[in-house]
C-alpha positions in Angstrom: 65.4 125.9 95.4 67.3 125.3 98.8 71.0 124.6 98.4 72.0 120.8 98.8 68.8 119.6 97.2 69.1 117.1 94.1 68.2 118.9 91.1 65.2 117.4 89.3 66.6 115.2 86.4 64.3 114.2 83.3 65.8 111.3 81.2 63.8 112.0 78.1 63.6 109.9 75.0 62.6 112.1 72.0 59.9 109.7 70.4 56.2 109.6 69.9 54.6 107.1 72.1 51.3 105.1 71.3 48.6 107.2 72.3 45.0 106.1 72.0 42.6 108.7 70.7 40.0 108.1 73.2 42.6 108.7 76.1 43.8 112.0 74.4 40.3 113.3 74.0 39.6 112.5 77.7 42.7 114.6 78.7 41.8 117.5 76.5 38.2 117.6 77.6 39.4 117.7 81.3 42.2 120.3 80.5 39.9 122.6 78.6 37.4 122.8 81.5 40.3 123.4 84.1 41.9 126.2 81.9 38.6 127.9 81.2 38.5 128.5 85.0 42.2 129.6 85.1 43.4 126.6 87.0 45.7 125.7 84.2 47.3 128.5 82.2 50.3 130.8 82.1 51.5 133.7 84.4 52.4 137.2 83.0 56.2 136.4 83.3 55.6 133.3 80.9 55.7 130.6 83.2 53.2 127.9 82.9 51.1 126.4 85.7 48.9 123.3 86.2 49.0 119.8 84.8 46.9 116.7 84.4 47.7 113.0 84.0 46.2 109.6 83.6 47.6 106.3 84.5 48.7 104.2 81.6 48.8 100.4 81.2 51.8 98.8 82.5 53.9 99.3 85.7 54.6 102.9 86.9 53.7 104.5 83.6 51.2 107.4 83.1 50.6 110.1 80.5 51.1 113.7 81.5 50.9 117.1 80.0 54.5 118.2 78.8 56.5 121.0 80.2 55.7 124.6 79.4 52.4 123.7 77.9 50.2 125.9 80.1 49.9 128.8 77.6 48.4 126.7 74.9 44.7 126.9 74.6 44.3 123.3 73.4 47.2 120.6 73.2 48.0 118.1 70.4 49.2 114.6 71.3 52.8 116.0 70.6 52.3 118.0 73.8 51.9 115.2 76.2 54.6 112.7 77.5 54.8 109.2 78.8 56.2 108.8 82.1 57.8 105.3 82.2 59.7 105.5 85.5 60.8 107.5 88.4 63.0 107.5 91.3 61.9 109.6 94.2 65.3 109.5 96.2 67.2 110.8 93.1 64.6 113.2 91.9 64.3 111.9 88.6 62.0 110.5 85.9 62.2 108.6 82.8 59.8 109.7 79.9 59.0 109.3 76.3 57.3 111.7 73.9 58.0 114.9 71.7 58.1 117.1 74.6 59.4 116.6 78.0 57.2 115.5 80.9 56.2 118.3 83.4 58.7 118.8 86.3 55.7 118.1 88.6 55.6 114.5 87.4 57.1 113.1 90.6 54.2 114.4 92.6 51.6 112.6 90.3 53.9 109.6 90.6 53.7 109.8 94.4 50.0 109.6 94.3 49.9 106.7 91.8 52.4 104.8 93.9 50.4 105.3 97.1 46.9 104.5 95.7 46.8 101.7 92.9 43.0 102.7 92.7 43.8 106.1 91.5 43.6 106.6 87.6 44.1 110.3 87.4 45.6 113.3 89.1 45.2 117.0 88.3 47.4 119.9 89.7 45.8 123.1 89.6 47.0 126.7 90.7 44.6 129.3 92.3 45.8 131.6 95.1 42.5 132.5 96.7 41.3 128.9 96.7 44.7 127.6 97.8 44.5 130.0 100.9 41.0 128.9 101.7 42.1 125.4 101.5 45.4 125.8 103.3 45.4 123.4 106.4 41.4 122.9 106.2 42.1 120.1 103.6 45.3 117.8 104.1 48.2 120.0 103.6 52.0 119.4 103.1 54.2 121.3 105.3 55.1 125.0 104.4 58.7 123.8 105.0 58.7 121.5 102.2 59.6 123.1 98.8 58.3 122.3 95.5 60.3 120.0 93.3 62.0 118.2 96.1 62.1 114.4 97.0 60.5 115.7 100.3 57.5 117.1 98.4 56.8 113.8 96.7 57.1 111.7 99.8 54.9 114.0 101.6 52.3 113.9 99.1 52.5 110.2 98.9 52.1 109.8 102.6 49.0 112.2 102.9 47.2 110.6 99.8 47.6 107.1 101.4 46.2 108.1 104.7 43.2 110.5 103.9 39.5 109.9 103.2 39.2 113.0 100.6 40.7 113.4 97.2 42.2 117.0 97.6 45.8 117.7 98.9 47.2 121.3 99.4 50.8 121.9 98.8 51.7 124.0 101.8 55.1 124.8 100.4 54.0 125.4 96.9 52.2 128.6 96.7 48.7 128.1 94.9 49.4 124.5 94.3 46.5 122.2 94.9 46.2 118.4 93.9 43.0 116.5 93.1 42.7 112.7 92.1 40.1 110.1 91.4 39.7 106.8 89.9 39.5 108.5 86.4 39.6 112.0 85.0 36.1 112.8 85.3 36.2 112.2 89.0 39.4 114.0 89.5 38.4 117.0 87.6 34.9 117.0 89.0 36.5 117.1 92.7 38.5 120.2 92.0 35.8 121.9 90.0 33.0 121.2 92.6 35.3 122.6 95.5 36.3 125.7 93.4 32.5 126.5 92.8 31.7 125.9 96.4 34.2 128.5 97.7 33.8 130.7 94.9 30.0 131.3 95.7 30.7 131.7 99.4 
């Protein structure tokens, strides 16, 4: 991370949050589909990638896959966190759960903040697809690094001004965002574009 940037700050309350079984099953169904395509997973060096979230009832809250969970084939409810608040300027989030929320939570928050109608966000990694979509879909500047307030602001600005539901993270190699009114729509959006370019 560039010198001078505010370090990501996770204000974590280690406590199980109320989690409806139906919501959990929807999250898992979506995550399994994405993981089976290699869009969520773990690199050889042990670093996980990719995450999904759904808007929760009440204010700015949403449920997101926990930090460092990409290597798990399936997640239990303990592997999800509830983001209850965030501050873009301070690069911080507030979350509750038995695992910390993903460090990419602010990017999800930026989309929810910009588009009240969005109910779900998926963040996947796929290098060849990222290369194909780079600057062909709405793309954040290559100068804006992952994990910075600037990335959150850039994603939020793009989301509010486009007709599509895909954003490429120019400064976050492999990172692609898809969103929709619900998890099925967001997941279908990225899988369809994956299949379209894969078969070209």
